[in-house]
Structures are given as structure tokens and as C-alpha cells.
Chimera marker file (.cmm) of the C-alpha trace (Angstrom):
<marker_set name="trace">
<marker id="1" x="-0.121" y="0.024" z="-0.036" r="1" g="1" b="0" radius="0.5"/>
<marker id="2" x="1.207" y="3.430" z="-0.934" r="1" g="1" b="0" radius="0.5"/>
<marker id="3" x="1.492" y="5.108" z="2.574" r="1" g="1" b="0" radius="0.5"/>
<marker id="4" x="2.134" y="8.547" z="0.993" r="1" g="1" b="0" radius="0.5"/>
<marker id="5" x="-1.478" y="9.295" z="0.343" r="1" g="1" b="0" radius="0.5"/>
<marker id="6" x="-2.938" y="7.432" z="3.404" r="1" g="1" b="0" radius="0.5"/>
<marker id="7" x="-0.243" y="7.932" z="6.024" r="1" g="1" b="0" radius="0.5"/>
<marker id="8" x="-2.510" y="9.550" z="8.647" r="1" g="1" b="0" radius="0.5"/>
<marker id="9" x="-4.776" y="6.514" z="8.972" r="1" g="1" b="0" radius="0.5"/>
<marker id="10" x="-2.637" y="3.620" z="7.660" r="1" g="1" b="0" radius="0.5"/>
<marker id="11" x="-2.698" y="0.737" z="10.330" r="1" g="1" b="0" radius="0.5"/>
<marker id="12" x="0.868" y="0.015" z="9.573" r="1" g="1" b="0" radius="0.5"/>
<marker id="13" x="2.007" y="3.367" z="11.180" r="1" g="1" b="0" radius="0.5"/>
<marker id="14" x="3.142" y="2.988" z="14.754" r="1" g="1" b="0" radius="0.5"/>
<marker id="15" x="0.692" y="5.365" z="16.240" r="1" g="1" b="0" radius="0.5"/>
<marker id="16" x="-2.289" y="3.344" z="14.669" r="1" g="1" b="0" radius="0.5"/>
<marker id="17" x="-0.829" y="-0.176" z="15.039" r="1" g="1" b="0" radius="0.5"/>
<marker id="18" x="-3.540" y="-1.308" z="17.455" r="1" g="1" b="0" radius="0.5"/>
<marker id="19" x="-3.110" y="-3.799" z="20.163" r="1" g="1" b="0" radius="0.5"/>
<marker id="20" x="-3.107" y="-7.670" z="20.211" r="1" g="1" b="0" radius="0.5"/>
<marker id="21" x="-6.830" y="-7.767" z="19.998" r="1" g="1" b="0" radius="0.5"/>
<marker id="22" x="-7.344" y="-5.214" z="17.049" r="1" g="1" b="0" radius="0.5"/>
<marker id="23" x="-9.214" y="-6.817" z="14.191" r="1" g="1" b="0" radius="0.5"/>
<marker id="24" x="-8.072" y="-6.297" z="10.615" r="1" g="1" b="0" radius="0.5"/>
<marker id="25" x="-9.494" y="-7.024" z="7.157" r="1" g="1" b="0" radius="0.5"/>
<marker id="26" x="-7.518" y="-7.966" z="4.076" r="1" g="1" b="0" radius="0.5"/>
<marker id="27" x="-7.914" y="-5.482" z="1.339" r="1" g="1" b="0" radius="0.5"/>
<marker id="28" x="-6.992" y="-5.431" z="-2.308" r="1" g="1" b="0" radius="0.5"/>
<marker id="29" x="-6.775" y="-2.794" z="-5.059" r="1" g="1" b="0" radius="0.5"/>
<marker id="30" x="-7.335" y="-2.742" z="-8.779" r="1" g="1" b="0" radius="0.5"/>
<marker id="31" x="-3.733" y="-3.800" z="-9.300" r="1" g="1" b="0" radius="0.5"/>
<marker id="32" x="-4.096" y="-6.979" z="-7.244" r="1" g="1" b="0" radius="0.5"/>
<marker id="33" x="-2.050" y="-5.583" z="-4.404" r="1" g="1" b="0" radius="0.5"/>
<marker id="34" x="-2.958" y="-6.695" z="-0.840" r="1" g="1" b="0" radius="0.5"/>
<marker id="35" x="-2.746" y="-4.866" z="2.449" r="1" g="1" b="0" radius="0.5"/>
<marker id="36" x="-4.455" y="-5.010" z="5.865" r="1" g="1" b="0" radius="0.5"/>
<marker id="37" x="-6.757" y="-2.350" z="7.285" r="1" g="1" b="0" radius="0.5"/>
<marker id="38" x="-8.303" y="-1.854" z="10.755" r="1" g="1" b="0" radius="0.5"/>
<marker id="39" x="-11.966" y="-2.896" z="10.479" r="1" g="1" b="0" radius="0.5"/>
<marker id="40" x="-12.988" y="0.138" z="12.593" r="1" g="1" b="0" radius="0.5"/>
<marker id="41" x="-11.678" y="2.533" z="9.974" r="1" g="1" b="0" radius="0.5"/>
<marker id="42" x="-13.204" y="3.364" z="6.601" r="1" g="1" b="0" radius="0.5"/>
<marker id="43" x="-11.280" y="1.770" z="3.853" r="1" g="1" b="0" radius="0.5"/>
<marker id="44" x="-9.044" y="4.167" z="1.775" r="1" g="1" b="0" radius="0.5"/>
<marker id="45" x="-10.369" y="4.938" z="-1.759" r="1" g="1" b="0" radius="0.5"/>
<marker id="46" x="-9.495" y="2.370" z="-4.313" r="1" g="1" b="0" radius="0.5"/>
<marker id="47" x="-9.277" y="-0.447" z="-1.794" r="1" g="1" b="0" radius="0.5"/>
<marker id="48" x="-11.839" y="-3.305" z="-1.486" r="1" g="1" b="0" radius="0.5"/>
<marker id="49" x="-12.415" y="-6.043" z="1.060" r="1" g="1" b="0" radius="0.5"/>
<marker id="50" x="-10.924" y="-9.454" z="0.124" r="1" g="1" b="0" radius="0.5"/>
<marker id="51" x="-13.406" y="-11.085" z="2.460" r="1" g="1" b="0" radius="0.5"/>
<marker id="52" x="-10.921" y="-12.064" z="5.277" r="1" g="1" b="0" radius="0.5"/>
<marker id="53" x="-10.928" y="-10.444" z="8.758" r="1" g="1" b="0" radius="0.5"/>
<marker id="54" x="-8.954" y="-11.362" z="11.757" r="1" g="1" b="0" radius="0.5"/>
<marker id="55" x="-6.041" y="-10.589" z="13.952" r="1" g="1" b="0" radius="0.5"/>
<marker id="56" x="-3.091" y="-8.878" z="12.313" r="1" g="1" b="0" radius="0.5"/>
<marker id="57" x="-0.928" y="-12.154" z="12.171" r="1" g="1" b="0" radius="0.5"/>
<marker id="58" x="-3.875" y="-14.007" z="10.782" r="1" g="1" b="0" radius="0.5"/>
<marker id="59" x="-4.449" y="-11.511" z="7.953" r="1" g="1" b="0" radius="0.5"/>
<marker id="60" x="-0.726" y="-11.303" z="7.101" r="1" g="1" b="0" radius="0.5"/>
<marker id="61" x="-0.586" y="-15.155" z="6.882" r="1" g="1" b="0" radius="0.5"/>
<marker id="62" x="-3.446" y="-15.104" z="4.431" r="1" g="1" b="0" radius="0.5"/>
<marker id="63" x="-1.760" y="-12.437" z="2.371" r="1" g="1" b="0" radius="0.5"/>
<marker id="64" x="1.558" y="-14.442" z="2.329" r="1" g="1" b="0" radius="0.5"/>
<marker id="65" x="-0.236" y="-17.498" z="0.795" r="1" g="1" b="0" radius="0.5"/>
<marker id="66" x="-2.570" y="-15.523" z="-1.632" r="1" g="1" b="0" radius="0.5"/>
<marker id="67" x="-0.271" y="-12.780" z="-2.908" r="1" g="1" b="0" radius="0.5"/>
<marker id="68" x="2.324" y="-14.855" z="-4.558" r="1" g="1" b="0" radius="0.5"/>
<marker id="69" x="3.273" y="-12.459" z="-7.375" r="1" g="1" b="0" radius="0.5"/>
<marker id="70" x="3.635" y="-8.885" z="-6.303" r="1" g="1" b="0" radius="0.5"/>
<marker id="71" x="3.871" y="-7.683" z="-9.909" r="1" g="1" b="0" radius="0.5"/>
<marker id="72" x="1.019" y="-5.149" z="-10.287" r="1" g="1" b="0" radius="0.5"/>
<marker id="73" x="-1.774" y="-6.452" z="-12.549" r="1" g="1" b="0" radius="0.5"/>
<marker id="74" x="-1.231" y="-3.743" z="-15.146" r="1" g="1" b="0" radius="0.5"/>
<marker id="75" x="2.563" y="-4.782" z="-15.584" r="1" g="1" b="0" radius="0.5"/>
<marker id="76" x="1.429" y="-8.540" z="-15.931" r="1" g="1" b="0" radius="0.5"/>
<marker id="77" x="-0.993" y="-7.620" z="-18.576" r="1" g="1" b="0" radius="0.5"/>
<marker id="78" x="1.387" y="-5.465" z="-20.429" r="1" g="1" b="0" radius="0.5"/>
<marker id="79" x="3.978" y="-8.285" z="-20.445" r="1" g="1" b="0" radius="0.5"/>
<marker id="80" x="1.361" y="-10.666" z="-21.839" r="1" g="1" b="0" radius="0.5"/>
<marker id="81" x="0.696" y="-8.447" z="-24.814" r="1" g="1" b="0" radius="0.5"/>
<marker id="82" x="4.369" y="-8.058" z="-25.728" r="1" g="1" b="0" radius="0.5"/>
<link id1="1" id2="2" r="1" g="1" b="0" radius="0.2"/>
<link id1="2" id2="3" r="1" g="1" b="0" radius="0.2"/>
<link id1="3" id2="4" r="1" g="1" b="0" radius="0.2"/>
<link id1="4" id2="5" r="1" g="1" b="0" radius="0.2"/>
<link id1="5" id2="6" r="1" g="1" b="0" radius="0.2"/>
<link id1="6" id2="7" r="1" g="1" b="0" radius="0.2"/>
<link id1="7" id2="8" r="1" g="1" b="0" radius="0.2"/>
<link id1="8" id2="9" r="1" g="1" b="0" radius="0.2"/>
<link id1="9" id2="10" r="1" g="1" b="0" radius="0.2"/>
<link id1="10" id2="11" r="1" g="1" b="0" radius="0.2"/>
<link id1="11" id2="12" r="1" g="1" b="0" radius="0.2"/>
<link id1="12" id2="13" r="1" g="1" b="0" radius="0.2"/>
<link id1="13" id2="14" r="1" g="1" b="0" radius="0.2"/>
<link id1="14" id2="15" r="1" g="1" b="0" radius="0.2"/>
<link id1="15" id2="16" r="1" g="1" b="0" radius="0.2"/>
<link id1="16" id2="17" r="1" g="1" b="0" radius="0.2"/>
<link id1="17" id2="18" r="1" g="1" b="0" radius="0.2"/>
<link id1="18" id2="19" r="1" g="1" b="0" radius="0.2"/>
<link id1="19" id2="20" r="1" g="1" b="0" radius="0.2"/>
<link id1="20" id2="21" r="1" g="1" b="0" radius="0.2"/>
<link id1="21" id2="22" r="1" g="1" b="0" radius="0.2"/>
<link id1="22" id2="23" r="1" g="1" b="0" radius="0.2"/>
<link id1="23" id2="24" r="1" g="1" b="0" radius="0.2"/>
<link id1="24" id2="25" r="1" g="1" b="0" radius="0.2"/>
<link id1="25" id2="26" r="1" g="1" b="0" radius="0.2"/>
<link id1="26" id2="27" r="1" g="1" b="0" radius="0.2"/>
<link id1="27" id2="28" r="1" g="1" b="0" radius="0.2"/>
<link id1="28" id2="29" r="1" g="1" b="0" radius="0.2"/>
<link id1="29" id2="30" r="1" g="1" b="0" radius="0.2"/>
<link id1="30" id2="31" r="1" g="1" b="0" radius="0.2"/>
<link id1="31" id2="32" r="1" g="1" b="0" radius="0.2"/>
<link id1="32" id2="33" r="1" g="1" b="0" radius="0.2"/>
<link id1="33" id2="34" r="1" g="1" b="0" radius="0.2"/>
<link id1="34" id2="35" r="1" g="1" b="0" radius="0.2"/>
<link id1="35" id2="36" r="1" g="1" b="0" radius="0.2"/>
<link id1="36" id2="37" r="1" g="1" b="0" radius="0.2"/>
<link id1="37" id2="38" r="1" g="1" b="0" radius="0.2"/>
<link id1="38" id2="39" r="1" g="1" b="0" radius="0.2"/>
<link id1="39" id2="40" r="1" g="1" b="0" radius="0.2"/>
<link id1="40" id2="41" r="1" g="1" b="0" radius="0.2"/>
<link id1="41" id2="42" r="1" g="1" b="0" radius="0.2"/>
<link id1="42" id2="43" r="1" g="1" b="0" radius="0.2"/>
<link id1="43" id2="44" r="1" g="1" b="0" radius="0.2"/>
<link id1="44" id2="45" r="1" g="1" b="0" radius="0.2"/>
<link id1="45" id2="46" r="1" g="1" b="0" radius="0.2"/>
<link id1="46" id2="47" r="1" g="1" b="0" radius="0.2"/>
<link id1="47" id2="48" r="1" g="1" b="0" radius="0.2"/>
<link id1="48" id2="49" r="1" g="1" b="0" radius="0.2"/>
<link id1="49" id2="50" r="1" g="1" b="0" radius="0.2"/>
<link id1="50" id2="51" r="1" g="1" b="0" radius="0.2"/>
<link id1="51" id2="52" r="1" g="1" b="0" radius="0.2"/>
<link id1="52" id2="53" r="1" g="1" b="0" radius="0.2"/>
<link id1="53" id2="54" r="1" g="1" b="0" radius="0.2"/>
<link id1="54" id2="55" r="1" g="1" b="0" radius="0.2"/>
<link id1="55" id2="56" r="1" g="1" b="0" radius="0.2"/>
<link id1="56" id2="57" r="1" g="1" b="0" radius="0.2"/>
<link id1="57" id2="58" r="1" g="1" b="0" radius="0.2"/>
<link id1="58" id2="59" r="1" g="1" b="0" radius="0.2"/>
<link id1="59" id2="60" r="1" g="1" b="0" radius="0.2"/>
<link id1="60" id2="61" r="1" g="1" b="0" radius="0.2"/>
<link id1="61" id2="62" r="1" g="1" b="0" radius="0.2"/>
<link id1="62" id2="63" r="1" g="1" b="0" radius="0.2"/>
<link id1="63" id2="64" r="1" g="1" b="0" radius="0.2"/>
<link id1="64" id2="65" r="1" g="1" b="0" radius="0.2"/>
<link id1="65" id2="66" r="1" g="1" b="0" radius="0.2"/>
<link id1="66" id2="67" r="1" g="1" b="0" radius="0.2"/>
<link id1="67" id2="68" r="1" g="1" b="0" radius="0.2"/>
<link id1="68" id2="69" r="1" g="1" b="0" radius="0.2"/>
<link id1="69" id2="70" r="1" g="1" b="0" radius="0.2"/>
<link id1="70" id2="71" r="1" g="1" b="0" radius="0.2"/>
<link id1="71" id2="72" r="1" g="1" b="0" radius="0.2"/>
<link id1="72" id2="73" r="1" g="1" b="0" radius="0.2"/>
<link id1="73" id2="74" r="1" g="1" b="0" radius="0.2"/>
<link id1="74" id2="75" r="1" g="1" b="0" radius="0.2"/>
<link id1="75" id2="76" r="1" g="1" b="0" radius="0.2"/>
<link id1="76" id2="77" r="1" g="1" b="0" radius="0.2"/>
<link id1="77" id2="78" r="1" g="1" b="0" radius="0.2"/>
<link id1="78" id2="79" r="1" g="1" b="0" radius="0.2"/>
<link id1="79" id2="80" r="1" g="1" b="0" radius="0.2"/>
<link id1="80" id2="81" r="1" g="1" b="0" radius="0.2"/>
<link id1="81" id2="82" r="1" g="1" b="0" radius="0.2"/>
</marker_set>
């Protein structure tokens, strides 16, 4: 996730990292990139729920198995047409 545009409310920032019981949801964007977001906060523009919620470690574990190619979707599509 590009923290330059959402830095004030990004759960990865230390001041918003939550505690051990904080619930997160896995979110994806149109490029197929994954991130986590606190369920109590409105999602940033351009990000949709991936349908997975849980503790931070659980969400990160899901991402580690689901997001196996970090190449943005637009780059993968461009490579296929070349």
C-alpha cells in the first residue's frame, strides 16, 4: 500500500498499530495488491475487502499465501501482450 497518500490512518503506522486484539481486514486494490486495514476505519479509496478478517498475524498469513506474485496487474497484462 502506498502510505504517502494515506499515512494519517494507515494501520501500519506505529501510532495506529492497535493492540493484540485489534481486528483487521485484508484489502485489495485494482492492481491486485494486498494490504491490511483496521476494521474500525473506513477503507481508503481504491481498496476493497478481500473477505478475510482477523487478528493482524492471521491477515498477514492469508496475504503471504494469496499474494504470490507482487507484480502489479497492469504490468503483468502489459507483459502478456508484448
